[in-house]
N, C-alpha and C positions, 0 to 999 in steps of 0.2 A: 519527492514522492507526491503524488497528486491523489491521495486517497481520503475519502470522506466517509467516516464510520456513522455518523449520526442519522443520516437520511435515508439509508436504504429501506428501512421499514416503511417509510412515508412513501417512497418511490414504489415500493411493491403494493401498498394499499391503493395507490391511485390506478394500478392496472388490474386489480383483482377482478376475476371472472372473465378476462378477455383472453387468457391463455397465451399472451405475449409477454416478453419482458419489458419492463418500463422504460420511458424515454428518460434521457440524461436529465438529472436535476440541475445541472449546471448550464449547459447551453441549450437545452429542450429541442435539439436538433435530430438527434439519432436515438434509435432504440439500442439499449444497453446489450452487450455480449457477454456470454459466461467465459471467463478466461481464468487462467492462473498466472498471478503476477509475483514479482520479488520486490523486497524492499531492504534498505539498510537502515539499522538502528544502532544508534549510540547508547551506550550503558556505562556511565562513568567514563573512563579513557578507553573503552573498548568498543570496536565496530563490530556489529554482528550484521550477517546478510541472512535473511530468510526468504526461501524460495518455495514455489507451489503453493501460494496462498490463493484460496478460491475469491475470486471476485466477479463484479459486475463492471465491465469497462466500456466507456463511450467511444466509438471508432472515429468520431468526429473531432472531440476535444481532448481525449485521452484520460478524462476523470475517471479514478477507479473508486468503486463502492464496495466496502465490506460489511458484513453483518455483524451485530453485536456478539455474537458466539464466536465468529472468526477474530474479532478485536480482543476478546477475553483470551483467546488462545495465544495471540501475539503477544498480549500483555504478560502472561505467564511466562512464555518462552524469554521475554526480555528481562523479567525479574530474576528467573533461575539461571539464566546464562547457559554455560557449558555443562552444567549438571542435568540438564533436561534432556530426554531421549529425542533424537533428531539431528544430532550433530552428525553431518555427513562428509564434511572436508573443512579445510583450512584454506584461507586466500591471503596472499600477500599483495598489498595494493601500494602503489605511490602516493607519497604525500607532498603536496607543494604549498608554498608560503606565498600567498598573493602579495604581500608586501615587497617581497624579492623581486617578484616578475613586474610589479607595477607600483612602485614606490610613491609616485606622483598622485595615486588615487586615494591615498590615506588621509 
């Protein structure tokens, strides 16, 4: 996941008063776009997928920026796991062992 939490307020501050979304803080090539993204988070030995995360996304480099309130919500979801409201489905994913596929690269 290419998500940057810390710099979204700085990016917003740079564009204050312009009425436009800020430029990407990573590549500085494109104006960010509002989108909803998803991410996978490991909590101990469990994998959780969180969808519909509000973010600012760079169409050029794919960097995703989320605000501190969104980051706090994600952290709460990760700490509380399945006990939090919002669990909508379960997903079974394949698991591969890189060592089996490419033992010479270890």
